N, C-alpha and C positions, 0 to 999 in steps of 0.2 A: 689193097695193093700198096706198093711203096715205090717211091721214085726219089731221085736225088738231083737237085739242080745245082750246077756249079756257077762260078762267077761269070757274068755276062759282060759285054763291053760297057764301059761307063756311059750312062745315058746323057744325052745333051740337055740343054735348058728346056726344050719343049717336051711335055709329057707324052708318053705313048698313048695311043688310042685305047679306050676301054673295050674289053672283049665283048663281042655281041652275045647276049644271053640267049639260051635256047629254051623254048617253052617246055613245060613238064605237065604231067597229068595232074589235074586238080583233085582235091579230095571231095568226096560226096557230101551232100548236105546233111544226111543222117549221121555220118561219122562226126562232123563238126558239132552237130547238136548234142550228140552223146558225150563228146569230150567236154563241151561247155557245161552240160548238166553235171557230169562227174566232178569237174573242177569246182562248180558252185556248191555242190553238196559237200565236197571235202573242205572248202573254205568255211561253210556254215558249221561243220563239225569242229574244225579247228577253232573257230571263234567261240563256240559253245564250250569247248574244253578249256580254252584260255580263261573264259569268264568263270567257269567252275573252279579252276585252280586258284584264280585270284580270290574267289569268295571263300574258299576253304583254307587259304593260307593263314596259319596261326600267327605269323609275324606281321600280318596286315595291320594297318593303323586302326581299322574299324573294330577289330577284335580287341585291340589294346584299349580303345576308348570304351567299348562295351564292358570289358573286364573291370576297368576302373569305376564305371558307373555302378556295375553290379556289386563290387566290393563296398562302395559307399552306401548303396541301398541296404546291403546286408548289415553293415555296421550300424546304420540308423535303426533298422528293424531290431537288431540285437539290443541296442541301448534302450529303445522304447519298450521292448519286451521285458527287459530286466526291471525297468522302472515300474511298469504296470504290475509285474509279478510281485515285487516287494511291497508295493503299496497295497495290493489286494491281500497279500499274505498278512501284513500288519493289521489290516482291518478285520480279517477273519480271526486272528488271535485276540484282538480286543473284544470282538463279539463273543468269542468262546469264553474268555475270562469273565465277562459279565454274566453269561448263563451259569457258569460254574459257581460264582459268588452268590447269585440268587438262590441256586439250589442248596448251597452251604447254609445260608440263613434259614431256609425252611427246615433243613435237617437239624440245625441247632435248636430250633423251637420245638420240634418233635422230641429231640433228645431231652429237653427240659420238662416234657410232659404236656405240652400244649397240643391241642387237636391239630391234625394235619390240615394244611391249606388246600390240599388237593384230595380228590376222592381216593387216591391210592397213596400209601406211605412212601416217603423218600428213601432211596437206597443209599445208605451211608456206611462208613466204616469207622471203627474206633480202635484205639490201642494198637496192638501189634498187627492188626489187619491193614493198617495204613502202610503204603510203600515206604521203604527206607529213605528214598530221596526226599519225600515230603517231610518225614520226621527230621532229616538233616537240615532242611531249609527252615523248619520251625525252630529248631534249636539255635540256628544262627540268627534268628530275629531277636531283637532286644525285648525283654519282658518289662512292662510298665510297673511302676511302684504302686502297691495296694494302698488305697486310701479309705477313709471312713465311709465314702459313698459306694465303695465296691461291695456288691452283695455276694451271696454264696453261689449264685448262678451266673456270675459274670464271666466274660471271656478273657483270656490272657493272650496278649500280643496281637499283632496284625495278621490277617489272613495271608496265606501264600498260595501261589498257583504254580503249576508245572505241566508242560506239554509233553505227554508221554508217547513216544514212538517206538517203544521196546517190542511191540507185537505188530509188525506191519500187516500181517494177514488179517488181524482183527480190526485194524484201523487205528488212527491216532485218537487220543483222549486228552481232555483238559481236566486236570485235578485242581481242587481248591481245599484248603485245610486251615484250621486254627484250633486253639485249645479252648474247651468249654469246661469250666470248673476243674481244670488240671488234666482233663482227658482230651487226647488228640482225636478230633473229628474231621473226616474227609469225605468228599463226594467227587464224582467225575461225570463229565458229559461227553457224548460221542462227537468227534470232529471229522468223521468220515465224509459227510456231505460237503463240508467246506473244502476238504482236500480234493475231492473229486471235481468240485467247481473250479478250484485253482488249476488242476491239471487240464480240464477242458479249456480254460482260458489260455493256457500255454499252447495247447494244440491249435486253437483258433488263431493265435498270434502267428504261429508258424505257417499255417495255411495262408493267412493274409500276406505274409512275407513272400511265400512262393508265388502267389498270384501276382503280387506287385512286380516281382522279378520277371515273371512271364510276360508282363505288359511292358515293363521299362526296358528290358534288354532288346527286344525287337525294335522298339521305337528308337532306342539309342543307335542300333545298327543302321536303321533307315536314315536317321539324322546324320550319322557319320558318312553314309554313302553319298548323301547330297554334297557334303564337303569334299569327300575324296573324288567325286566326279569332277569337280572344279579343278582339283589338283591334277588329276589325270589329263584334263584338257590342257593345262599348262605344260605337262610333260610331253604330250603328243605334239604340241606346238613347237617346243624346243627341238624335238627329234625331226620334225619337218624342216625346221631351219637348218639343222645339222646336215640334212640330206640335200640342201640347196634351195629349198622353197623360201625365198626371201620375202614373199608376200604373206606368209602364214602369221596369223595373229590370234590371240586368245579372245580379244574383244569382250572382256569380262566387265560386268557392271556391278556396282556396289561400293561400299566404303569400309569393308572389313579387311583383315590382314591378307586373306587370299586375293582379294581384289588388288591390294597393293603389290603383291608378288606378280600377278598377271600384268598389271600396268608396267612394272619394271621390265618384265620379259618383252612386252610390246615395244617399250622405248629402246631396249637393247637391240631388238630386231630392226627397228627403224634406223638406228645408228649404224648397224652392221650393213644393212642394205645400201644406205647412202654411201658408206665408205667403199663397199665393193663395186657399186656402180660408178663411183668416181674413178676407181682404178681401171674399170673396164673402159670408160670413156677415154682415160689417159692412154691406155694401150691402143685403142682404135685410132686416136688422134696421132699418136707417134707413128703408127704403121702407115697411115695415109700421108702424113707429112714426109715420110722417108721414101715413098714410092717415086715421086718425081725426081729427086736427085739420084735415086738408085737407078732409074731408067737411063739417065745420062751417064752414070758411071759404067753401066753395062755396055752402053754404046761406045764409050771411050775405050774400055778395055778391049773390045773387039777390033779397034783400029790400031792397037799397038803392034809393032813388028814382032815376029816370032822370036822368042828367047825364053831362057829359063825364068827370068824375072817376070816376063809377060804371063807365063803359065801360072806362076804363083799368084799374081794379081788377079787373073781370071778365076782361079780357084777360090780365093777369098771373096771375090765379088759374088760368085755363085752361092757361097755359104751365107753371105749377107742377104742375098735375094731370097733364099729359102727361109731365113729367119723372118723377114718381113712378110712373106706369104703366110707363114705360120701365125704370125701376130694378127694378120687380117682375118684368117680363118677363125681364130679364137674370138676375135671381136664379133664376128657374125654369129658364132655359137652363143656367146654371151647375150647378144641382143635377141636371141630366140627367133631369128629370121629364117632359119634353115628348115626346109621341108623335104621329106623323103620321097623319092620317085620309086615306088615299090613295083617290082616285077618278079616273075619267076626266073630263077637263075640256077644253073648247075653248080652247086657249092664247091665240089672238088676241083672242077676245071677253073673256076674263078680264083680260088685260093692259089692253085698252082701257077696261074698266070701272074698273080700279084707277086709271088715269090720270085718268079723268073724276071719280072721287070725291075724288082728291087736289086737284082744283080748280086745276091748273096746266097751262100750255100745253106740248104736246109733239107732235112729228111721229112718227106711228106707221106703220111699214111691215111688213106681214105677207106672207110668201111662202107661198101656198097656204092650206090650212085645217088647220094643225097641231093635233094632239090629244096631250095628255100625261097620264100617270097621276101625280098629285101631290096634295098637300093644298092645296085652293084658298085657304083662309083664310091659311095661312102664305105661300103664293106671293103673295097680295095684299099681305101685310105687307112682303115683300121688295121687290116692285116699287114700292110706295108710298114706302118709305124711300129707294130709289135715285133716284126722281123728285124727292123733296124734297131729297135731298143735292145732286143736279145743279143745282137751282134756287137752293138756299141758298148753295152754295160755288162753283158754276160760273157759266156765262153761257149765254144763249140763242144759237141754238136748241138745245133738248134733243131728241134723236132716240132713238126706241125701235124696234129692229128685231127681229122674231121670225122665225127661220129654223129650221124643224124644232122641236127641243126646246131651242133656244138663244135666250135673250133678252139683247139688248145695249142698254145705256142709255149714251148719250154726250152730253156737253155740250161747249161751246166756250169753257170758261174756262181758267184757268191750269194745269189738270191736277192730279193727285194729287201731294202733296209726296214727295220721295225717302224720308223717314222712314216714311211710311205704306206705300209700296211695298215697303220693305225688311222691315218688322216687322209689317205688317198693321194693321187698325184697332184702336185702343185707346180704351177708354172715357174720357170727359172730356178727350180730346185731339183737336183738329182738324188738327194737323200744321203749318199755316202760316197766317199772318195774312191773306195775300192770298186765301185760300179762305173768308173770312168767319168768322162767329162761330157757336158752337153748343156742345153738350155732348159731341159725339163718340160719341153712342150709336146713331145711325141705322145706320151701317155695321156696328157691333158686333152689333146685333140682326139685321140682314140676314144677316151671316155665320153667326150662331148658328142662325137659322131654316133657312138653306140646309143646314146640317149635319143638322138634324132630318129634312128631307125627302130627304136623300141627294143633294143637288145640289152643284155646285162653283161658287163665286163667285170670279172672278178680277178683280183691279183692275190696270189698266194705264193708260198715257197713249197718246194717238193718235200713230202713227208719222208720218203724213202730214198736216200742217196744211192748213187751207183756203186762202183768199186770203192774199196777202202781208201780214204784220203780224198775222194772226189766230192766236191760240194753238191748239195741237192739241186740247186738251181732255182730260177724264178719260173713261175707258171702263170700264164695269162689265159683265162677261160672266157670265151665269148659265147654267150647263149643267145641265139637268134630266136625271134618269135616263132612259135610252132603254128604257122599258118598253112603249112602243107606238109604232109607226111613224106619222109624219105622213101624213095623207091629202091628196093633191093635189087642187086645185080642178078 
């Protein structure tokens, strides 16, 4: 349904009585239990999903630390593997050369006619049977000068060796050769077993590196999680302070860098709390000190003879009286001394009565006959302040929509300034000149009273403007606690 309220006579100094709330049908116990269970299950799922997204975030610091440790471990394993590989390979080559030279000496003795040292003759090659690479290496070796002691069966030059990998399917071989009485003599030994041992060593080094990474990376992630948990505690504390919890502290113990950050945050929170509480005490003291002279000023203004000047004085006195009352209300909200008197109230009727008593025009739309459990006096204060703010800083038409336990107040003015949307309402600041003049206390009081009754007050600007050239306007959304279901008409 819709209704329009026009301007009412200007209210006097005394506030009008609060409308008597009418009782409504309460919700059943089973419904409340189901709703609580569903909300708890949804919260658990959201928390699990948030933790899973945080764990799988590739830009997380834990994965950067793990990647750095893994890269360092891989570099170390690679360096150790190359060193072990080359050392083992050099040792295998040295052993292979020794076997080849021993076989060459035995073959040279057999070539000269001596009986073989082994029961089977040595396999050697002579002349053109020797590979060309061996002959080239022998030719490059210097030939010693022949002396009188050199016999006819002496060797010429030093022996040479060659690691042959021309036939990979047959395996590598180590060749050794020298000249015996002018004839090239060569032998070879199989190096396949040494190559297979070296390859097995390389595989085992790789397996050990993978196993090391499989242990090091999870341990690194776990160690990084312990550090990140402390950092997240600092972040959570700062967000609590930002939301107004001035008693939030990290209370970290230790002597490392994270403990220094935590201590700095705690010291900042202490300084901020002391400063804000000093400002709150100053506001409360000023309001209390102004009450006595203001009472005398109100009395004196009421005794003035009727005239235009008297009306002007009385108007300014009423403005000053409203300002002092607002300051006193803020001081009580800051002190946390306010408690809600919750009862069941017809939400549509209460909002309509608040708009009527404000004496300002507004289009009210109520869906069904919603009932809420809240403090009617504080809800009236919130709605009145939102309506006054919409008319004072916005532009007509002002629309009020009640849907379930949600109350939306919208104007068609320039909207809330970006500073107010970013930091919330602040006392004695209106945020922008185009939104008019005032003390900036209305939204501050509305937000404080919403916290007392457990409601949520959200300030936004309209996304979809009206006709071309018409501003979108400011939107204030009040979400009351869902302690009772709205009853449909």
